[in-house]
N, C-alpha and C positions, 0 to 999 in steps of 0.2 A: 446616895451615889448613882449616877447614871449609867446603864448598861452601854456597851459598845453599840448593840443593835440599835438602841433608840437614837443614838447620834446619826445613824445612816437614815437618809431619806427614803421612804417607802416607796415601792414601784406601783403602788395602786392608791387610789384617792375615792374616798367614798363621797357620792353626789345624789341628791334625791331630786327627782324630774317629776311634774304633774304633766300626765298625757290626756289627750280627750279618750273617752271610753272606746271610741271605734278603733284608734290606734293601738290601745291596750289590747283590744281584741285580737287584732292583726298580729301583734307581737306574740301573743299567747299562742295563736294558731301556727306561726311560724315555728315557734319551740316544739310543738307537738309534732309537726310535719317533719321537722329535722331531728327529732328525738334527741334534743338538746337537754341537759340536766337541770337547767333553770332559765326563767326568764331573763335574768341577769346576762346569762350567757348569750341568749338569743339577742338582746339589745347590743351587746358587745360585737356581736359577728355582724349585725346590720349595719351598726355605725362605721365599723372598719372598712367594710365594703363599699359603703357610701362615700367615704373619705378617700379610700384608694382611687377613685373615678376623679376626684379632685386634684390629684397629684400632677405634677409635670415634670419634665425632665430634671430640673436642677433638684427638685424635691427628692426625686427618687435617687439621683447620683449622691446626695448629702446624706440620705437615710443608708445608703450602701456603704459608704465609707464611715459613716458612725458606726455601722456593724462590725466593719474590719477593725475599728479602735476597739472593740469588746471581745472580738474572737482572733483576729491576726490571720484568718484565712479566707481567701477570696471565694473559694467554693462553698464554705458554710455561709458566709455572708450572702451570697447569690441565692442560695436556697431559702434563706430566710426573707429576702427583701424582694427579689425578682420572679422566683416561681411563683405562679399563680397569679401574678399582678395583673389586673385587666388592661393595662396599657403597654405590656411587654408582648411583642409578637414572637421573638425567639431568643434563645439562650444557647451559648456554646462555650467551651473551655478549651481554647487553642493551647494552652501550657498549664502547669500546676499553679502558677503563680498571676492567672489572668482569666478574666471573663468577657467575652463578647456578647452584647446582646443589642436586639433592633426593637425599637418601639413601633407602636402600630403607626405613629406619625411619620415613620420612615427613618427618623434619626438612629444612628448607630453610634455604640459606645464600647470602648475596649478599656477594662479597669484593672489595675495591678493591684496586687496585694500592699504595695508601699503607698497607695492612694493617687497615683498616677492616673489621669483619666485622658483618653485620646477620644476626641470626637471626629469619626471616621470621615464623613462628608465633608465637613469644614477643614480637616487637616489641622486640627487646634490641639494643643496639649492643655490640660489644667492640673494644677497641682492641690489635693485636698490634704490637710493635715492627718497624717495616721500616727498614733502614738506608739512607739516602738515597744516590744514586750521586753 
């Protein structure tokens, strides 16, 4: 009989990569400099930071709404997705059910906890699917 936990998809995946020695040494140095518990954590942080810089407005909005789907609160979703993101210039909370943020490229958005997205400069509304609780 299979347990209920084994039917659920894991949130982590094990991968094995081969790096040039100089890159492995740089990762180890980063780990030590940041006092991280493992090289694996150092690689995770470095990859995440590099991938954040490759984001665009649409990916960020999709990630924000996906986080809304799992949490239901725009403030919590904004904290997890927008705070500290290298492409986000400013964040504000005009009401308990909305977040406004400006990207470094000048685009401004207002996102509501029901998935409505208003692109301020373009005057355009978008609707993303938010699963109700």
